[in-house]
N, C-alpha and C positions, 0 to 999 in steps of 0.2 A: 629743771632748772628751778633752783629754790626759789620759794615763793618769799615776795617782800611785799610789805604794805608801805603806800606812801609816805607814812610817816619815819619808817625805818630808812626808807632809802633816801630820804632828804637829810634825815640827821646825819648819816654817813657822809652824804655827797657833799654838805653844805661846808663840811671841816676841808676840803679840797677843792672846793669851787674855784678859790682864788689862782690855784695852780694850774687848773685846768684852762681856766680864762687866760693866763698868762702864756699857758702852753699854745694853745689854738695854733701850735705848734710854733711858739716862740717867736712870731714874725708880727713886726711893727706895720703899719697901714702900707709903707712903701715897698716893705719886703713881701707884702703878700701879693704882690705883682708876679713875683718869681717863685713863689712856693705854693701856699693853700689859699691862693687869691683866685678868681674866677671872672666869668661876665655878671654883669649886674644881675640880682635875685629878681626872679619873677615872683607873682604872689604865691604864699605857700600856706598850707592848712588843708585840712579834711574836705573843704567844700570848695578848694581852688585847684587848678591844674598849674603844674610847675613846668617850665621849659628846661628840660634837663640838658647837661653839656655831655655827661658820659653815659648816663643810663639808658637802656633801651627801654621800650614799654614794658615788657614783660619783666625785666628786672627792676624797674621803678615800683611796679605792682607788689613784688616779693619785699622791696626795703621797706616800703610804706608800711605794709600789714605788720613786717616784724618789729619795726621800730615802735609802732603803736601797741604791741604787745610788752614790749622792753620796758617803757615808759608809758603807760596809759594815762588818758585822759580821766579826771576824776572831780570830785566835788572842790578839791585844793587849786586846780587849775589845769591849763594845757597840759597835754601830752608831747612826746617827741614827734608825732606828726603834725599837731598843730602849732609847734614851734618851730617847725621848718628843718627838722633834721634830716629828712632825705635830701634837701636840698644842700645843706652844709657836707654831706657824705658826697654827694653827686661832684661838688667843688673840688675836693680834696683828691678825689679820684682822678678827675678831668683835668688836673693841674700837674705842675712839674714834679709836687709830691706824689702822686699817683704814678708818674711816669718812672719813679725811683731814682730822681736827680742826685740825691745824695747816698743811694745805697750801694754798698759792695758788691758788684755783680761779676766778678772773676772766678768764684767757686774756690775750691770743691765744695760740692753741696752733698754734707753727709749730716745725718741724724746728729744734732747736739744733746747735751744735756740741759735742763732748764735754765741753768746759770747764764748759758752762752746766748740765749735770746733767739732772735729770728734767723733760723738756718735755710730757708727755701728760696730757691732761685728766681721767684716771680716778684715782679714790682707789686704794689699794693693794686694798681688797675688791673693786672693779670690775675693776681689772687681772686679778686672779686668776680671777675668776668668767668674765670673757669668754675669757680665755687657755685655761682649762681646758676650756670648752665647746667652742670651736674644735679643742683637742688630741684631745680625745673623738671629735668627728666626723671629724677627719682620721685617726686611727687605725682606726676602723671603716671608714672608705671605703676605705682602701689595704690593711688587714690583717682585715677583717671581724672584728676582736675588740676586746679594750680593752687599755691599755697595760699593766696589772698582770698580765695573760695570756701578755704576750710572753716569749721566753727573755731572760736575762740579757743576753746580747751584742746582741740587738736593743732592748732599752732604752735600753744604752749608745749605740747608733748613732743612737736617736731623740733622746736627750738630748744628744748631740753636734751633730745638725741643729739642734736650737733653740739650743745655744750659737753655732753660726757662721751661722746663718740670719739672714735677716731678712723671713721669708714672715708674712703678715698672719695674726694670731690675733685675730679680731674687733676690729680696731684697734689690738691689741698687737704690736709688733715681737718676733718670737721669740726675740732674743737679749737684750731687754729682759726678758721674762718669764723666762728662764732665769738671767740675772744675779741677780734678785729672788727665785728659789727657792734659788738656791745661797747668797745672802747671808742668808737667814733660816734656811737650814739651818745653816749654819756659828754664826749668833749663837744659834739654839737648843741646839745642840749644848753650846756653852761658857756659856752664859748662867746665872745665878743659878736653882737650881730653881723659886724662887718664882713664875716665869713660866713653869712647865710643862714645861720641856726638861731636859735635863741630870740626868735622873733619877738618883737616888742619887748625885749628883756624881760620875759615872762618868767624865766628861771631865776634870774636875779632878783626880781620882785619877790618872789616866794621864799628865798633865803635871805633877803636883806643884804644881798650883795651891792655895794654903790658903784660898781663898775670902773671904767678906765678913767679914774681922774687924774689929771696933770700934777695936780697940787693940792695939797691939804694944810696950806701954809695959813690961810686965814682962821684955822680951827686948831693950831697949835697950842694957844694958851687958853683954849676952852675944855674944862675937865668936867667928868660927870654928867654930860648931856647925851640925849638920844640923837642919832644920825639918824634924821628922816627924810633927806633929799632923795629924790628919785634917782635912779642909777642912769649912768650916762655911758654911752657907746663911745670908743676912741675915733668912730667915723662921724661922730654927730657935727653939724654946723650949729650956730646960734640960734636956728629956727627948730633945733631937736631935729633936724632930718638927717639920717643915717645914709652915708654915701658908701657904696661898695666899690672899692678900687678896681679898674677894669684889668683884666689879665694880660699881660704881653704876649706876644707870639710864642706858642710852646710846641715842642714835639707830641706828636700823637700818641697818646697814652694806650691805645687799645687797636685791635684789627679785628678780622673774621675769628681767628682762632691764634690767640698770642703765644700758644704753645701747641706741640705735637702732641698727639693723642699718646697717652701715658704718662705725660707731665715732664717730657724730657723735650 
């Protein structure tokens, strides 16, 4: 995994923050009930426990440790763990998006070229569940421990092996899982807090992004001034409280073993 400084990361990420925020898979608050929304967020961060919707305890420990290595806490501000990114990822996987609501699921499932995009038969929830189970087995077999208990340098090395490798993780290529984890980590860090990540809008404050303002009409005729107002979530009320939309009844995204042994 290529080593990036906090400065270079935010220099690159700042240019795409608005896109990622609008993406939060391109849902408005009411649409969040049918896509990437979930149950109201519990307290998140390094010192608090999250009530996860999707992740099992062992899976949560891996995800928390992994995102803390991908976007670490440092002098510039909170990292992915402190910003509640695991909670964001949990919401996506536990909702309709995780269940593959909008995915083509009829095959045939053949290896494609890079330009053809995602070619696996798994829903996002199945992809994570199977890959995480394989990773847990692999680390226990090779190191007689779990990923979250490895030293930081060893965690980095293992994540790099996933990023650059093609080993099979219960039917999921390792690099595909890593790319999915990294993408969701960045999304969760920069998304509107209504989706469960970017706690206290910390990422927006670091890059100077104003958030989901409905109108800039009062500023149209003002030029050459510095915009200093604090960022705003689209879920805020007039008391600056962020309300996370409850998720409607959704199909279960996971099971004991979403796919048969061998990935078929």
